LODREN-691711 format. One line per 2 residues: number of its first residue (from 1); for each residue x, y, z of C-alpha. Coordinates in Angstrom, 2 decimals. Example, Ala and Ser with C-alpha at 12.3 -4.5 7.8 and 13.67 -1.06 7.14 Angstrom:
BEGIN
1 = 12.30:-4.50:7.80  13.67:-1.06:7.14
END
This chain:
BEGIN
1 = 33.51:16.08:-11.41  31.29:15.59:-9.48
3 = 28.70:13.68:-10.87  25.95:14.69:-8.22
5 = 25.97:17.94:-9.21  24.75:16.95:-11.87
7 = 21.09:15.20:-10.65  18.07:17.11:-10.37
9 = 17.60:18.80:-7.05  13.75:17.51:-7.13
11 = 15.58:13.33:-7.50  18.40:14.77:-4.79
13 = 16.70:16.22:-2.65  13.76:12.61:-1.94
15 = 14.77:10.09:0.49  15.55:6.58:0.48
17 = 13.20:4.07:0.65  12.69:3.43:5.55
19 = 11.42:-0.22:4.78  14.42:-0.79:2.06
21 = 17.28:0.44:4.11  16.16:-2.09:6.76
23 = 15.27:-5.48:4.72  18.61:-4.31:2.68
25 = 20.17:-4.64:6.24  18.73:-7.26:7.43
27 = 19.15:-9.27:3.95  23.29:-9.65:4.84
29 = 22.94:-10.69:8.36  22.28:-13.82:9.05
31 = 19.63:-15.92:11.67  17.38:-12.43:11.06
33 = 13.91:-12.82:11.16  11.91:-9.98:9.15
35 = 8.32:-8.41:9.82  9.48:-5.30:7.38
37 = 8.93:-5.21:4.07  5.25:-5.79:3.21
39 = 4.84:-9.56:1.02  3.33:-12.43:0.75
41 = 4.83:-15.59:1.90  2.88:-17.70:0.46
43 = 3.67:-18.63:-3.61  1.55:-17.65:-6.31
45 = -0.96:-20.46:-6.83  -0.46:-23.10:-8.48
47 = -2.71:-23.05:-11.56  -1.97:-18.94:-12.03
49 = 1.57:-19.97:-12.60  0.36:-22.49:-14.80
51 = -1.28:-20.49:-16.98  1.84:-18.47:-16.88
53 = 4.09:-21.71:-18.62  1.25:-23.13:-20.93
55 = 1.26:-19.12:-22.22  4.97:-19.28:-22.95
57 = 4.79:-22.60:-24.32  1.55:-21.12:-26.97
59 = 4.32:-18.36:-27.78  2.68:-15.27:-26.41
61 = 5.83:-13.27:-26.30  5.27:-10.36:-28.43
63 = 3.61:-6.56:-26.87  0.24:-6.20:-25.72
65 = -1.81:-3.40:-26.29  -1.36:-0.42:-24.00
67 = -4.42:-0.94:-22.63  -3.27:-4.10:-21.92
69 = -4.85:-7.38:-22.58  -8.52:-6.52:-23.54
71 = -9.77:-10.17:-21.83  -8.11:-8.71:-18.69
73 = -9.69:-5.68:-19.39  -13.16:-7.43:-18.98
75 = -12.40:-9.65:-16.54  -11.01:-6.69:-14.47
77 = -14.43:-4.42:-14.65  -16.56:-7.96:-14.67
79 = -14.68:-8.29:-10.81  -15.24:-4.77:-9.69
81 = -19.22:-4.94:-10.79  -19.14:-7.90:-8.98
83 = -17.69:-7.25:-5.46  -18.79:-2.97:-5.26
85 = -21.91:-3.00:-8.33  -19.70:0.16:-9.91
87 = -19.32:-0.43:-13.63  -16.57:0.73:-16.56
89 = -16.11:0.39:-20.66  -13.28:-2.08:-20.43
91 = -11.99:-0.63:-24.03  -11.31:2.51:-22.63
93 = -11.83:2.65:-18.60  -9.80:0.48:-17.60
95 = -5.40:0.81:-17.74  -3.11:-2.16:-16.94
97 = -0.61:-0.98:-15.29  3.13:-2.72:-14.39
99 = 1.77:-2.34:-9.91  -0.09:-0.06:-8.63
101 = 3.08:1.61:-7.76  3.19:2.70:-11.94
103 = -1.02:3.22:-11.65  0.54:6.18:-8.48
105 = 3.10:7.85:-10.80  0.77:7.73:-14.40
107 = -2.68:9.10:-12.42  -0.27:11.75:-10.87
109 = 1.80:13.04:-13.68  -1.25:13.06:-15.62
111 = -3.23:15.67:-13.60  -0.72:17.30:-11.87
113 = 0.66:20.65:-12.42  3.18:23.54:-11.18
115 = 1.32:24.42:-7.90  -1.01:22.18:-7.01
117 = -1.50:20.32:-4.55  -2.34:17.07:-3.12
119 = -3.55:16.48:0.33  -1.88:13.26:1.81
121 = -3.08:11.55:5.26  -0.18:9.79:6.77
123 = 1.49:7.29:8.47  1.16:6.98:3.96
125 = 3.46:4.15:2.13  6.54:5.56:1.72
127 = 6.16:6.65:-2.59  3.21:8.60:-2.22
129 = 4.49:12.21:-1.61  7.57:11.13:-3.71
131 = 5.44:9.97:-6.41  3.69:13.69:-6.07
133 = 6.78:15.75:-5.66  8.02:14.12:-8.92
135 = 5.53:14.79:-10.55  5.70:18.45:-10.00
137 = 2.95:18.48:-6.52  2.83:19.94:-3.61
139 = 2.42:17.04:-0.94  -0.09:18.33:2.43
141 = 0.30:15.54:4.46  -2.35:15.56:6.82
143 = -1.78:13.58:10.20  -3.35:10.98:11.57
145 = -3.80:9.29:15.00  -4.17:5.92:17.34
147 = -7.27:7.67:19.29  -9.51:7.94:15.81
149 = -8.40:4.70:14.80  -5.84:6.31:11.34
151 = -9.11:7.16:10.23  -9.25:11.04:7.79
153 = -12.60:13.13:8.49  -14.57:16.23:6.52
155 = -13.25:17.89:9.56  -9.35:17.26:9.68
157 = -8.96:17.59:5.55  -11.13:20.99:5.72
159 = -8.13:22.67:7.76  -5.51:21.54:4.50
161 = -7.18:22.70:1.49  -6.90:25.20:-0.05
163 = -7.83:27.13:-3.76  -4.74:25.20:-5.28
165 = -5.77:21.74:-3.92  -6.22:19.63:-6.60
167 = -6.02:15.63:-5.34  -7.26:13.45:-2.32
169 = -4.22:10.69:-1.41  -5.70:8.42:-0.21
171 = -5.22:4.46:1.02  -7.07:2.37:3.07
173 = -7.03:-0.08:3.97  -4.09:1.57:4.73
175 = -0.27:0.28:4.97  1.13:1.15:7.65
177 = -1.47:1.52:9.89  -3.84:-1.59:9.27
179 = -6.78:0.74:9.32  -9.47:0.84:7.18
181 = -12.90:3.49:6.90  -16.09:2.01:6.43
183 = -19.06:3.21:4.27  -19.96:5.76:6.46
185 = -16.68:7.24:6.79  -16.13:7.23:2.91
187 = -19.03:9.06:2.58  -17.92:11.99:4.02
189 = -15.23:12.09:2.50  -16.66:11.73:-1.22
191 = -19.12:15.17:0.17  -15.57:16.08:0.88
193 = -14.70:16.21:-2.43  -17.29:17.24:-4.17
195 = -18.13:20.60:-2.47  -14.19:21.19:-3.73
197 = -14.53:20.17:-6.67  -11.07:17.93:-5.93
199 = -10.56:14.28:-8.24  -9.97:10.89:-5.66
201 = -6.92:9.45:-6.11  -7.61:5.71:-3.86
203 = -5.27:2.94:-4.04  -7.27:-0.09:-2.65
205 = -4.79:-3.21:-3.06  -5.01:-3.92:0.05
207 = -9.16:-4.46:-0.66  -10.08:-8.56:-0.26
209 = -7.55:-7.81:2.68  -10.48:-6.65:5.16
211 = -11.59:-8.92:8.13  -13.45:-6.51:9.82
213 = -16.71:-4.95:8.32  -17.04:-5.00:4.10
215 = -14.32:-2.79:1.79  -16.36:0.26:0.13
217 = -14.76:1.00:-3.48  -14.48:4.48:-3.63
219 = -16.14:5.03:-6.49  -18.62:3.06:-6.34
221 = -19.59:5.81:-3.48  -22.76:8.62:-4.72
223 = -20.66:11.34:-8.02  -17.08:9.79:-6.62
225 = -16.51:7.14:-10.10  -15.76:9.79:-12.67
227 = -14.05:11.80:-10.22  -12.26:8.76:-8.53
229 = -9.18:6.65:-9.76  -9.29:3.55:-8.45
231 = -5.71:1.85:-8.51  -5.20:-1.88:-7.71
233 = -3.80:-4.84:-8.61  -2.12:-8.54:-7.43
235 = 0.16:-8.39:-5.05  -1.00:-8.44:-2.66
237 = -4.46:-10.76:-2.47  -3.42:-12.88:-5.22
239 = -0.07:-13.20:-3.65  2.09:-12.00:-6.91
241 = 4.34:-9.21:-6.17  7.43:-10.08:-8.57
243 = 5.05:-10.60:-11.19  4.77:-7.08:-11.16
245 = 0.83:-5.51:-12.05  -1.39:-3.85:-11.04
247 = -4.22:-1.63:-12.57  -6.12:1.86:-13.06
249 = -9.97:2.34:-13.93  -11.76:5.87:-14.20
251 = -12.83:8.03:-16.45  -12.55:7.93:-20.46
253 = -10.29:11.07:-20.10  -7.78:10.55:-16.77
255 = -7.12:6.94:-18.49  -6.20:8.14:-21.29
257 = -4.32:10.75:-20.21  -2.08:7.92:-17.93
259 = -2.19:5.89:-21.13  -0.44:8.44:-23.00
261 = 2.16:8.90:-20.47  2.56:4.79:-19.74
263 = 2.64:4.33:-23.62  6.44:6.21:-23.44
265 = 7.38:4.93:-20.78  6.80:1.33:-19.94
267 = 4.76:0.19:-23.61  2.33:-2.29:-21.94
269 = 2.52:-4.64:-18.79  4.36:-8.01:-19.83
271 = 2.29:-10.69:-21.71  3.25:-13.02:-18.93
273 = 1.49:-11.24:-15.99  -1.55:-10.64:-18.15
275 = -1.59:-13.92:-19.06  -1.47:-14.70:-15.80
277 = -3.84:-12.14:-13.68  -6.29:-13.74:-16.21
279 = -6.30:-16.72:-14.12  -6.33:-15.10:-10.92
281 = -9.47:-13.54:-11.82  -11.15:-15.92:-12.96
283 = -10.46:-18.95:-10.67  -8.04:-17.14:-7.79
285 = -11.06:-16.66:-5.43  -10.62:-20.04:-3.38
287 = -6.65:-19.19:-3.23  -7.89:-15.65:-2.01
289 = -9.92:-17.24:1.26  -6.97:-19.60:2.60
291 = -4.38:-16.60:2.45  -7.02:-14.08:4.24
293 = -8.54:-16.30:6.78  -4.33:-17.20:7.62
295 = -3.45:-13.76:7.50  -6.33:-12.97:10.21
297 = -5.48:-16.69:12.59  -1.69:-14.10:12.29
299 = -3.15:-10.58:12.54  -4.48:-11.99:15.98
301 = -1.54:-13.26:17.18  0.84:-10.92:16.11
303 = -1.87:-8.18:18.30  -2.02:-10.96:20.69
305 = 1.27:-10.28:21.22  2.61:-6.93:21.71
307 = -0.78:-6.25:24.01  0.68:-9.47:26.87
309 = 4.41:-7.47:26.10  2.42:-4.43:27.73
311 = 2.73:-2.35:24.33  0.06:-0.03:23.10
313 = -1.24:-1.53:20.36  -4.08:-0.29:17.67
315 = -5.89:-3.80:16.23  -5.16:-3.38:12.55
317 = -8.65:-4.39:10.52  -6.36:-4.93:7.48
319 = -3.78:-4.81:5.03  -0.71:-7.84:6.80
321 = 0.90:-5.04:9.46  0.22:-3.97:12.70
323 = 1.46:-0.56:13.79  2.18:-1.15:17.97
325 = 2.76:2.19:19.66  6.91:2.03:21.41
327 = 6.51:5.37:23.25  6.31:3.91:26.76
329 = 9.95:3.03:25.73  11.67:5.99:25.23
331 = 13.15:5.07:22.17  12.45:7.08:18.84
333 = 11.15:4.58:16.47  14.14:4.55:14.22
335 = 16.13:3.89:18.01  14.20:0.62:18.61
337 = 14.16:-0.37:15.52  17.84:-0.34:15.16
339 = 18.91:-1.76:18.54  15.77:-4.29:17.86
341 = 17.68:-5.71:14.61  21.25:-5.28:16.34
343 = 20.52:-6.93:19.28  18.16:-9.87:19.12
345 = 17.93:-9.92:14.68  14.13:-8.93:14.47
347 = 13.71:-6.67:11.06  11.07:-4.29:11.43
349 = 10.26:-0.38:10.25  10.27:3.11:11.85
351 = 6.89:4.57:11.93  8.39:7.85:11.07
353 = 8.87:6.49:7.28  5.57:6.74:6.65
355 = 5.22:10.44:7.32  5.94:12.57:11.18
357 = 2.97:11.34:12.76  4.55:7.68:12.41
359 = 7.11:8.64:14.98  6.40:6.91:18.03
361 = 4.99:3.36:16.02  6.91:0.67:14.91
363 = 5.70:-1.31:11.65  5.54:-4.76:11.97
365 = 4.22:-7.15:8.43  2.36:-9.91:9.69
367 = 2.50:-11.99:6.48  5.34:-14.49:7.36
369 = 4.86:-17.07:9.20  3.25:-18.61:12.42
371 = 6.06:-20.04:13.25  8.27:-16.86:12.73
373 = 5.64:-14.50:14.40  5.78:-16.25:17.60
375 = 9.60:-16.83:17.32  10.06:-13.11:16.90
377 = 7.55:-11.74:19.24  10.10:-13.16:21.72
379 = 12.99:-11.43:20.56  11.18:-8.50:20.71
381 = 9.70:-8.89:24.55  13.58:-10.49:25.51
383 = 14.42:-6.63:24.09  11.53:-3.95:25.75
385 = 12.42:-6.69:29.28  15.89:-5.33:28.43
387 = 14.69:-1.57:27.76  12.88:-1.52:31.28
389 = 15.98:-3.40:32.95  18.38:-0.76:31.58
391 = 15.91:1.35:32.94  16.18:0.12:36.54
393 = 19.69:0.08:36.93  19.94:4.37:36.84
395 = 17.39:4.15:38.85
END
């Protein structure tokens, strides 16, 4: 019996994550410096961990409301109002999810039907298109380019919108490019969404990791609050990746639909993670400021390092990724990543893992120590020099 024949065709057609592939290879090699997985090298701050421990001591081990603890939802709503002057009802318009990944999946499944199209600017996070496909929709990819700092424009979107388009999915600050969008940029996108009556799903997990300018929450733009689902969480800014906790905010109807799916599949986010998230929102801002300051230093270090070795490199303005071009080497993104890993033991992610427009680039995470970044840059520089020497010997 060939059991693979029983697997749903939609699932069989989805490729495995290009990020995890290189992470798994690197995990089995000694002496590898990983610039691959986007995970903070900081440990979750002690006071956040301690709040969870105290919660366990007090016996908080039960289910919560499907929506999540009301106190946490209140803190989320309070934080959004404080930071972006956008108001949500914590009882009906906030849903606590198992990371942003679940929030994205819920949003797609709640909104999409057969034939519905979703506009997805690329390069983009690896799960975007797959979540659309698994929900029965059709992802329509829109290439962005380094010449425009990987931003999307309304003029570009007009080329791809059709009567079947239902959703625009954006993620800024961007993974993998580190690009951001200004308020003026986003206002143009908002006008496009209104013109075509689109729902916008805005992944803002890296909102607090903005180094150049100020982050604009998409739902705070005029006319966007009720047609936008904002996804955010605690993994990146608060160094809480393993806690798997995020949230979605939107109008009552969208959140109710997402919660309906959530209650049948996940039921609720673990109470321990929710207790920790409450503490993060109440008392974690100084920790965030410290980590962001450190990321900003590393950002400049790695950017200058790539420029000094002769690679064309867009200066990232947010998140903790840099997306240098390796086109000058003559290698594809995959060839560059594989050869670098095998010869110099540096793991990074080929750019085409994030879509076709990522070909010719590689993604490096600088959410690792200054020591690791410095050593990785030295190894990458040595690798590039070896390629130049090889080319010279051929001539």
